[in-house]
Each structure stands twice: as C-alpha cells, then as structure tokens.
N, C-alpha and C positions, 0 to 999 in steps of 0.2 A: 871359143865355145868350151873347149876342154878345161881351160883354166877356171871358167865360171862354174862348171860342174864341181870341180875339186874344191873351190871356195865354198860353194853351197854345202857340200858334204862336210867340210871342216867345221862350218858354222853349226850344222846340225849336231855334230859330235860334241861341240862345246856346250850347246844348250842342253843336250841330253845329259851331259856329265855334271851339270850344275846341281841337279837334285841330290844325287848321292854324295856329292862333295860337300854341299852346304847343310843338308838336313838328312843324314842317312836314316835316322829312325823314322821320320815322317815319310820318306821315300819308300822305305821297306813296308810301312803300313799301307800306303797307297797301292803298291804293287800287290800286296796280299789281298786287299779289297777288290782290286781289278781281277785277280785270278779266280775270285768266287763268282764273278758275273757270268751270266749265260752267254752263249755264242752270239745271239742276235744283238745283245747290248754291246758287246765288244765290236761287232761289225759296224754298228751305228757310230760308235765312238771313232773307229778307224776311218769310216767314210767321211765324217765331219772333219777330221784332221786332214784328210787328203784334199777335200774341197777347200778348206781354209788355206792350206799350203799352195794349192794351185792358184787361188785368187791372189795371194800375196806375190807369188812368182810372176804372174801375169802383170800385176801392177808395177812391179819392179822392172820387168822387161819393157813395158811401155815407156818408162821414164828414161831408158838408156838411149 
C-alpha cells in the first residue's frame, strides 16, 4: 500500500511539472488567470479535480 501511494505521488509530481517544463509562458498566464478568480470558482475547480481523481483511483483500484 505504501509503495502505491509513493508511486501515485511521484506521478502527480511528474504531471504537474510538465506544464512549466514544456510551456512556461502559457503556464504562467494560466496561473495568473486562476489567481484572479473568486474563491467559489476555485472551490468548484478543486472539487471537480478531487472527484475526477477519486473516480480514476477507484477505477484503477478495481482493476488490480
């Protein structure tokens, strides 16, 4: 179980690092636009990401 969590964390870091690595200007603009959003919009975005991640993790767990 611990190895799975570390693998997941490593993959998250790889995916998160691709934006600034491959398109730093676009990534900076996106972050700038996100920082101008109100709190409720950011909460909705975060909630959608959590739900999507949970569904993907559940689907992967079921296939193990």
